[in-house]
C-alpha positions in Angstrom: 90.5 5.0 57.2 88.9 1.8 56.0 87.3 2.0 52.6 85.3 -0.8 51.0 84.8 -1.0 47.2 83.5 -4.6 46.5 84.7 -6.4 43.4 87.6 -4.2 42.6 91.2 -5.5 42.2 94.0 -4.2 44.2 95.5 -2.0 41.3 92.3 -0.2 40.9 91.8 0.2 44.6 95.3 1.7 44.8 94.9 4.1 42.0 91.5 5.4 42.8 91.2 5.0 46.6 94.3 4.5 48.5 96.6 7.0 46.6 94.3 10.0 46.7 93.5 9.4 50.4 97.0 8.9 51.5 98.4 12.0 49.6 95.5 14.0 51.1 96.2 12.8 54.7 99.9 13.7 54.3 98.8 17.3 54.3 97.1 17.1 57.7 98.7 19.2 60.3 100.8 17.3 62.9 101.0 14.1 60.8 104.2 12.2 61.2 103.6 9.5 58.4 100.9 7.8 56.5 100.9 4.1 55.7 98.6 2.5 53.2 97.5 -0.9 52.1 95.4 -1.9 49.1 93.7 -5.3 48.7 90.8 -6.9 46.8 87.9 -4.7 47.4 89.2 -2.6 50.2 91.7 0.1 51.2 93.4 0.8 54.5 95.1 4.1 55.3 96.8 4.6 58.6 97.4 8.3 59.7 100.2 8.5 62.3 100.6 11.6 64.3 103.6 12.9 66.3 103.8 12.0 70.0 101.9 14.3 72.2 99.3 15.2 69.7 95.8 15.8 71.1 93.8 12.8 69.7 90.5 14.7 69.6 92.0 17.5 67.6 93.9 15.0 65.3 90.6 13.2 64.6 88.8 16.5 63.8 91.6 17.5 61.3 91.4 14.1 59.6 87.7 14.5 59.1 88.1 18.0 57.7 90.6 16.8 55.1 88.7 13.6 54.5 85.8 15.8 53.4 88.0 17.4 50.8 89.3 13.9 49.6 85.8 12.6 49.0 85.5 14.6 45.8 88.3 12.6 44.3 86.9 9.2 45.2 84.6 7.1 42.9 80.8 7.7 43.4 79.2 5.7 46.2 82.6 4.9 47.9 82.8 6.3 51.6 85.7 5.8 54.0 84.8 4.6 57.6 86.5 5.9 60.7 86.0 5.3 64.4 84.4 2.1 65.8 83.7 0.5 62.4 87.4 0.8 61.5 88.6 -0.6 64.7 86.1 -3.6 64.7 87.1 -4.2 61.0 90.9 -4.2 61.7 90.4 -6.4 64.8 88.3 -8.9 62.8 90.8 -9.0 59.9 93.6 -9.8 62.4 91.5 -12.7 63.8 90.8 -14.1 60.3 94.5 -13.8 59.5 95.4 -15.6 62.7 92.8 -18.3 61.9 94.6 -18.8 58.5 98.1 -19.0 60.0 97.4 -21.0 63.2 94.3 -23.1 62.1 94.8 -23.3 58.4 91.3 -21.9 57.7 91.0 -19.9 54.5 88.1 -18.8 52.4 87.2 -18.3 48.8 84.4 -15.9 47.6 82.3 -16.0 44.5 79.6 -13.5 43.5 81.3 -10.5 45.1 80.6 -8.4 42.1 76.8 -8.9 42.8 76.8 -6.6 45.8 74.9 -3.4 45.1 76.7 -0.1 45.5 73.9 1.2 47.8 72.1 -0.2 50.9 70.5 -3.5 50.7 69.2 -6.4 52.9 71.4 -9.4 53.3 70.1 -12.9 54.1 72.7 -15.2 55.3 73.2 -18.5 57.1 74.5 -18.2 60.8 76.6 -21.4 61.5 79.5 -20.1 63.5 81.4 -17.2 65.0 83.5 -17.0 61.8 80.9 -15.1 59.6 80.4 -12.5 62.3 84.1 -11.6 61.9 83.9 -11.8 58.1 81.3 -9.1 57.9 83.2 -6.4 59.8 86.4 -7.4 58.2 85.4 -7.0 54.6 81.8 -5.9 54.2 80.5 -2.3 53.4 79.2 -0.6 56.5 76.4 -2.6 58.0 74.3 -3.5 61.0 73.3 -6.8 62.4 69.9 -7.9 63.6 70.8 -9.8 66.8 69.3 -10.9 70.1 69.6 -8.2 72.7 71.3 -10.5 75.3 74.6 -10.2 73.2 74.9 -6.6 74.2 75.4 -7.6 77.9 78.5 -9.7 77.2 81.5 -7.9 78.7 83.7 -6.3 76.0 82.1 -8.1 73.1 78.7 -6.6 73.8 80.0 -3.1 74.7 81.9 -3.1 71.4 78.9 -4.3 69.5 76.7 -1.7 71.0 78.6 1.2 69.5 78.0 -0.2 66.1 74.3 0.5 66.4 72.9 -3.0 65.9 69.2 -3.8 65.8 68.9 -5.6 69.1 65.6 -7.6 69.6 63.9 -9.6 72.2 63.1 -12.9 70.5 60.5 -13.8 73.2 58.5 -10.8 72.1 58.0 -11.8 68.4 55.4 -9.1 67.4 57.3 -6.2 69.0 60.7 -7.7 67.5 59.3 -7.8 64.1 58.1 -4.2 64.2 61.4 -3.2 65.6 63.2 -4.7 62.8 60.9 -2.9 60.3 61.3 0.5 61.9 65.0 0.5 62.8 65.9 -1.4 59.7 64.3 1.2 57.5 66.2 4.0 59.5 69.6 2.2 59.0 69.0 1.6 55.3 68.0 5.2 54.9 71.6 6.1 56.4 73.2 4.0 53.7 74.0 1.0 55.9 73.5 -2.7 54.8 71.2 -4.7 57.2 72.4 -8.2 57.7 69.7 -10.7 58.8 70.0 -14.4 59.7 66.6 -15.5 58.7 66.8 -18.8 60.6 66.8 -16.6 63.7 69.7 -18.4 65.5 72.9 -20.4 65.0 72.2 -23.5 63.0 74.9 -26.2 62.9 76.5 -27.2 59.6 74.5 -29.8 57.8 71.2 -28.6 59.2 68.4 -26.4 57.9 66.1 -24.2 60.1 62.9 -22.4 59.4 63.5 -19.1 57.2 61.4 -16.2 58.6 60.4 -13.6 55.9 61.3 -10.6 58.1 64.3 -9.6 55.9 62.2 -9.6 52.7 59.5 -7.7 54.3 62.0 -5.0 55.4 63.4 -4.9 51.9 60.0 -4.3 50.5 59.2 -1.7 53.1 62.4 0.2 52.4 62.5 -0.5 48.6 66.0 -1.9 48.6 67.5 -5.0 47.0 67.8 -8.4 48.6 71.0 -10.4 48.5 71.4 -13.9 49.6 74.6 -15.2 51.0 75.6 -18.9 51.5 78.6 -20.2 53.3 79.9 -23.4 55.0 82.0 -21.9 57.8 80.4 -24.1 60.3 82.1 -27.0 58.7 85.6 -25.8 59.9 84.7 -23.3 62.6 82.6 -25.4 65.0 81.5 -24.4 68.5 84.3 -24.5 71.1 87.8 -22.9 71.3 89.6 -26.1 70.1 86.9 -27.4 67.6 88.5 -25.9 64.5 89.5 -27.7 61.4 91.8 -26.6 58.5 90.1 -26.1 55.2 88.6 -23.6 52.7 85.4 -21.9 53.5 83.2 -21.3 50.6 81.2 -18.0 50.5 78.8 -17.2 47.6 76.6 -14.1 47.0 73.5 -14.4 44.8 72.6 -11.7 42.3 70.5 -9.0 43.9 66.7 -9.3 43.7 64.3 -6.5 43.3 61.9 -6.3 46.3 59.1 -5.7 43.7 59.7 -9.0 41.9 57.3 -10.9 44.1 55.6 -11.1 47.6 57.8 -11.4 50.6 57.1 -15.0 51.2 58.0 -16.0 47.8 61.2 -13.9 47.8 62.1 -15.5 51.2 61.5 -19.0 49.8 63.7 -18.2 46.7 66.6 -16.9 48.8 66.3 -20.0 51.2 66.4 -22.4 48.2 69.3 -20.6 46.6 71.3 -20.7 49.9 70.6 -24.4 50.6 71.2 -25.5 47.1 74.7 -23.9 47.4 75.3 -25.7 50.5 74.1 -29.0 49.0 76.5 -28.4 46.0 79.4 -28.0 48.4 78.8 -30.8 50.8 77.1 -33.2 48.5 74.4 -33.9 51.2 70.9 -32.6 51.8 70.6 -30.7 55.1 68.6 -32.2 57.9 65.7 -30.2 59.6 66.5 -28.2 62.6 64.3 -27.0 65.3 65.4 -23.8 67.3 67.1 -24.7 70.6 68.2 -22.5 73.3 71.8 -21.7 72.8 74.1 -21.9 76.0 
C-alpha cells in the first residue's frame, strides 16, 4: 500500500497513516507479517502472506480490509495498490540507486503548495529523471505523452496500465481535443494530470515554446494549476553514462485558480515562473529551442 500525503513530516505520517493501515492489515486472513515505512509525505505498508496463498484471494481480502481502514485516515488521503504501487516502488529504487551510485540527490521546495484534490501540473521535461520522480513521490497521476512510447517493450507495456493520455503529435487538433476530453475524465476520477507544455524533452539551458493546452484543460475541468520547475537535465543528461553528481532542485509554485485569467495569460505566467526559477539556479538565461525529432 503506497499512500501520499504531501508536505507532512514522517512522525505525522506514521501516526495518522502508517500505524492505522499496518494494524488493520495484520487482521487480514492468511497474513504472515506486515512491514511498514514512513517518510516525508508518504507511507509504505507491505502485506506479506504465507507461502501458497492464492494471490487473487489475498488481494481481495486486502481491499476489503482497506475499505474499513479508510475511515481512520485523514480526509483526501487514499492508499494506492496494484500497478501504481509497483511503478512507484520501482522508481523509488531507481532514484536511491542514482543517489548511491551517481551521487545525484534532490531538494524540494514548495511541496506544501500541492492541492489535496486533482489539479493540472505544468512541468519542464529535461530528462528521464523527472519521469521517475513523479511515480516515486507524487499523488496518483497520469502523463500526457506521445503514443509511440507505449510501443517500447516493457517500459511502454508498464506505462499503458497506468492509463496515460497518449496522443499523436502529428495530429495536433485531434491531440488537443483528446487532452481536453480524457484529461477531464482523469481529473474527475481524482487524478493529477501532468503536462509538459513544451511538448517534448528540452535540454538543460534551453527554453521551448509553451503551449496553453494545460491551462485550457484546467479551465475546462475547473481545477487549480500548479507549475513545477527543476534542473534535472543539468545532472541527468541523455545517455547511460552521461550522469553527474549533484543536487537537483525542484520547486512547486502556489496553485493558481483557473478563473484568475484567460488560458494564454495563465500559461505565460506559469512559463515565466518556471524559467525564472531555472535562471535563479543556473545564473544564466535559457537559449531558445526549436522542437527537434527525438531519436
